[in-house]
C-alpha positions, 0 to 999 in steps of 0.5 A: 348491113354490109359496108365498105370495109376495104375502104376503111382498111385502105384509109385507116389501117396504115395510120392506126398503130402509131397513135393507139397507145392511149386509146381506151380498149373498150372503145376500140373494141366497139369500133371494131365490132361496128366496122361494117356499119361504119363502112356503110356510113362512108359509102353513103356520105362519100367521106372517110370517117373515124370513130370519135372518142366521146371522152377525149374528143379526138379522132381515133383512126384513119386520116382524120386521126393522123391529120386533125385528131384534136379538132373533134373536141366540140363534136361529142357535146354537140352530138348530144343535142342533134344526131348530126353536127357540122362545126366550122373551124374558121381559123384553119379553113376546116369543118369538123363534122360528126354523126351518131351511128344508129343502132350503136353507141358510136359517134363518127366523123371527120374533117373537110377542107374549104378548098383542096387547093389550099391545104392548111399548114397545120394539115401539111405539117401533120401529114409530114409528121405521120409519114403521109406522102404528098400525092396521098395527102392531095388525093385525100384533100380533093375528096374531102373538100368543096362542099358547103356546111349547109349541104354537108348538114343535109347530107349527114342528116340524110345518111343518119335517117337512112341508116336509122331506117335500115336499122329499124328494118333489120330489127324488124326482120330479126324480130319477125324471124324470131317470132316465126321461129317461136311460132314454128316451135309452138306449132311443132309442140302442138303437132307433137301433142296432137300426134300423141293421140294415136298412141293413147291406147291402153295396148301401148306401153308407156315406155313405147310412147315415151320412146316415140316422144323423147327424140322429137322433144330433143329436136324441137327444143334443140337439146342434147339429152332427154329422159323418161323415168317411169315409176309403176308401183315398186318398179322403175323403168328408164327411157333415155335419149342422147349421150347422157353419160349417166344411167337412169338411177344417176339421173334421178339422183341428180334430181334429188340433189337439186330438190334438197329433200323438198317435195317434187316440183318442176325443176329448172337448173342452169350452170350445173357445170360450174356448181359443186354438182359438176364433180358427180355429174360432169356431163350436165350443164343445164336441166329441166325436170317435170314430175308426174305424180301417181296416186301413191305420191311417187314421182315419175320424171320427164327430163330435158338437158343441155341445149345444143347452142349452150343457152340456158333452159327456162320456162318455155322448155318447162311448160312444154315438158309439163304439157307432154308430161300431162299426156304421158301421165294420163296415158300411164293411168289409162294403161293401169286402169285398163289393166285392172279392168282386164284383170277383173273381166278375166276373173269374172270370165273364169268364175263363169267357166268354173260354174260350167266345170262344176256342171260338166266335170268331164270337160274341166279344163277344156275351155282353158286349153282351147283358149290357149291354143286359139291365142297362140294361133292368133299370134301366129297370124300376127293379129293385134294384141287386143284381138288376140286377147279377145280370142283368148277370152272368147275361148274361155267362154265358148262353151258357156251355153252348155249351162243351159243344156240338160244334165242328162244329155251332157252326161249321156254315155251312149250315142245321142239321138237326133233330138238330143244332138239338136239340144246340145247344138243349141249351146252356142245360141244359149251362150250368146243369149247369156252373155249378150246381156253383159255389155263388157263381153259384147266383143266376145260374142262372135266366137261364142255363137259361131265356133261350130260353123264350118268353112263349107257352110254345113255347120251351125247355128247359122250355116255361115261359110268362108269369110262370112264366119267371124275370124275369131270363130274360125280360129276357135273352131280349129282350137276346139277340134284339136283339143277334142281330138287330142283329149282322153275320153272314158271310152277311148284314148285321145288321138295321137298327134299324127292322127290329129294333124291328118284330120286337120289337113283333110278338113282344111277348106271344108270344115276349117279355114285353111289359113287358120290350119296353116297357122296351127301347123306353123306354131304346132310345136309351141302349141303342143308344149302349151297344151300338154303343160295345161293338160297336165296341170288340170289333170293334177287339179282334177285328181285332187278335186274329184274323180271325173264322171264318164260321159259321151264324147259328143257332149263335149263337141 
């Protein structure tokens, strides 16, 4: 609400200084604070106004102070009963008037002459004493005269009502703006929590999730600092956003100082910069911390500090962190449970492979090596962590169906007859049948069933071709062939690397997927290192455990 501030300065400014020595400083400060509103009052009523001292009953500025300061004595008490007041001063041919300025604690008013051509002697004398020129005095008199008291009363009442409505409208607009701002923040919080759903997967690291969240929390709360202290067993990781000037352990130390040996709970602490804590933590003004308890009663923490506008932190920020912290805590537990599930699943898979190794001791370690090579090829193809892990697990189990093949066929040293080959060629289907009863292993079945399909459609068991072969199986086929060709057999040494590479290159686009073969060659030096290390370890274990029994090469295919 803008007023005629220039008119206030023109009419008041010259005359304020000589008479302000005894004016209460707080009242003068309020007059300055509401000068724009006072200017609006002048604009509406057409008269120059002065703030009235409610204690002394005198005008405090402008022409009214200079010409008739003491004539406002009755106005403060009169304005306690009515928002506007007009008091005739018959003995001086003047009217004193005043009104309460809506939205403030101020009262303002002035004086009017009955007739501008008949300026009272008291006004003339006061003008001379104040150093007001005769032309300026006559100009003021012409503007502040010639209106009846009843008309003046109605005019002032209209001004007061209009100002009150304007003030109410401004308050409503401010409230609306505030509500809209709050709704905007609530909406951003809801959207943030909804967006967290895309990260609530067991393959997403909790710190990666925290990193995605912390910056948005800072923006929503308009705060300078946020942090996530994640405790997992004996290990603690920290994710910090903003210029803390502290490291993770120091942030936890600040939290412990505030807790004072009490059990972990939501902390809201303001004015840290004026407390004894400022000596050790000089960069922190205000802080909110929400604990995330795990089953071992150790606490992770979600922390917010230092609002950008200097305000204090409170329940709004605490509740927001509590909601987000609950999601982060639940996610961390999901990751932990999934990790435990994967460990149990892998232990079960290894127990199955051990069963196969006990039956077919010659190929002991073959499944582990195939799994490692397939895993590295999958990584080279930029497959997801989830798919890469599934390929590794399927590699461990790809030959599990050999449990259902006769020992005489598996351990035969001579060439296999067509009938015997058909028996051993059944091991993918046997493995599929065994594992299909285990729901947790269902995602591994494509590799187990189809790792002997050929890219040209001449493989088994279903003669699938090209992209119709599951990608998992296409990767396992290359890894399986690489290990079979490179491993020693009792009747021959393993092929050298150049020979293996030549066979793979020739077989690309006929026996094997060319994209998978290309990925193998891109990662071949890493694959050789992993494969050689695994082979050496398994050979050492074999020498300690048993002497391998020779068998026909075809039985390992």
